[in-house]
C-alpha positions in Angstrom: 128.0 171.0 -135.6 131.9 171.3 -135.6 133.8 171.1 -138.1 138.2 170.5 -137.9 140.7 169.7 -140.0 143.5 167.0 -138.7 146.7 166.2 -140.6 146.9 163.3 -142.2 151.2 164.4 -142.6 153.5 163.3 -140.1 156.1 165.6 -140.7 153.2 168.6 -139.6 153.4 169.2 -136.4 149.4 168.3 -134.9 146.8 171.1 -137.1 143.5 170.7 -135.1 142.1 173.6 -137.9 138.5 174.7 -136.6 136.5 175.6 -139.7 134.5 178.4 -137.7 134.7 181.3 -139.4 133.4 180.2 -143.3 135.1 182.0 -145.5 138.0 180.8 -144.7 140.9 181.1 -147.8 143.5 178.5 -146.6 146.9 179.7 -148.2 150.4 180.5 -148.1 150.1 183.7 -147.4 150.1 184.9 -143.4 147.1 186.7 -144.0 145.1 184.1 -145.3 142.1 182.8 -142.1 144.3 179.0 -141.8 147.8 179.9 -143.3 150.0 177.2 -144.3 153.7 177.5 -144.3 154.9 174.9 -147.4 156.2 175.8 -151.1 153.5 173.6 -152.2 150.8 175.7 -151.2 149.5 178.9 -152.9 149.8 182.3 -151.1 145.3 181.8 -151.7 145.5 178.3 -152.7 142.0 176.9 -152.0 138.2 178.5 -149.8 136.2 176.6 -147.3 132.9 177.8 -147.7 128.7 177.0 -146.7 126.7 176.6 -149.9 123.7 175.8 -150.3 123.6 174.3 -146.9 127.0 171.9 -147.6 130.4 172.4 -146.6 132.1 173.1 -149.9 136.1 173.3 -150.9 136.8 176.2 -153.8 140.3 176.3 -155.3 141.1 179.2 -155.8 143.3 178.9 -159.1 147.2 176.7 -157.5 149.4 175.3 -159.4 149.1 171.9 -157.5 145.7 171.6 -157.2 142.9 170.7 -155.0 141.9 167.4 -153.7 139.0 165.9 -152.3 139.9 161.8 -151.8 142.7 162.1 -154.6 140.4 163.8 -157.3 142.0 166.7 -158.5 138.4 169.2 -158.2 137.9 172.9 -159.0 135.1 173.1 -156.7 133.5 170.0 -154.1 131.7 169.2 -151.0 133.0 168.4 -148.1 131.8 165.2 -146.0 133.2 164.0 -142.4 135.8 161.3 -143.1 136.6 163.0 -146.7 140.8 163.7 -147.1 141.5 167.4 -148.6 145.2 167.3 -150.0 146.5 171.3 -150.7 149.3 170.9 -152.5 151.1 168.7 -151.3 149.1 168.7 -147.4 147.1 166.0 -146.8 144.2 166.5 -143.6 141.1 164.6 -142.9 138.3 166.7 -142.8 136.7 165.6 -139.3 132.7 166.8 -138.7 131.1 166.3 -135.1 127.5 167.2 -133.8 127.9 169.3 -130.9 124.5 170.6 -128.6 124.5 174.3 -129.1 124.1 176.5 -126.2 121.7 179.8 -126.3 121.1 183.1 -123.9 118.6 184.7 -123.8 117.4 182.9 -127.2 121.3 183.8 -129.3 123.6 181.4 -129.7 126.8 181.8 -127.9 130.4 181.9 -129.7 133.3 179.2 -128.8 136.5 181.9 -129.0 138.7 180.7 -131.6 142.3 181.0 -131.1 144.5 183.0 -133.5 145.8 181.0 -136.6 149.2 180.6 -136.4 151.4 179.7 -139.3 152.7 176.2 -139.3 156.0 174.8 -140.2 157.5 172.2 -142.0 
């Protein structure tokens, strides 16, 4: 399954943040795996990972909070179609089933671009 976050905020450039290497910290810090340049985002705002086979988001004690479908959470499962709000920014969670290719019994890793700090 391939999962990405798609920005729903018109003032942001298109942000298709693929969630390939989990767990992933999202935050204002340029060293976060997905850095976002917005004053409402804490340096280490939330973490997205896999728990018991499910995609989960965990707030890391942020002031402005992490919300799934409008509800403030400390930890919650994510599914395709959910809206994830991090501070004042909102993203659509998109999940796609894609066939995986393998060579010699090993799955091929898809290279991903380096994270970019997004300015708003």
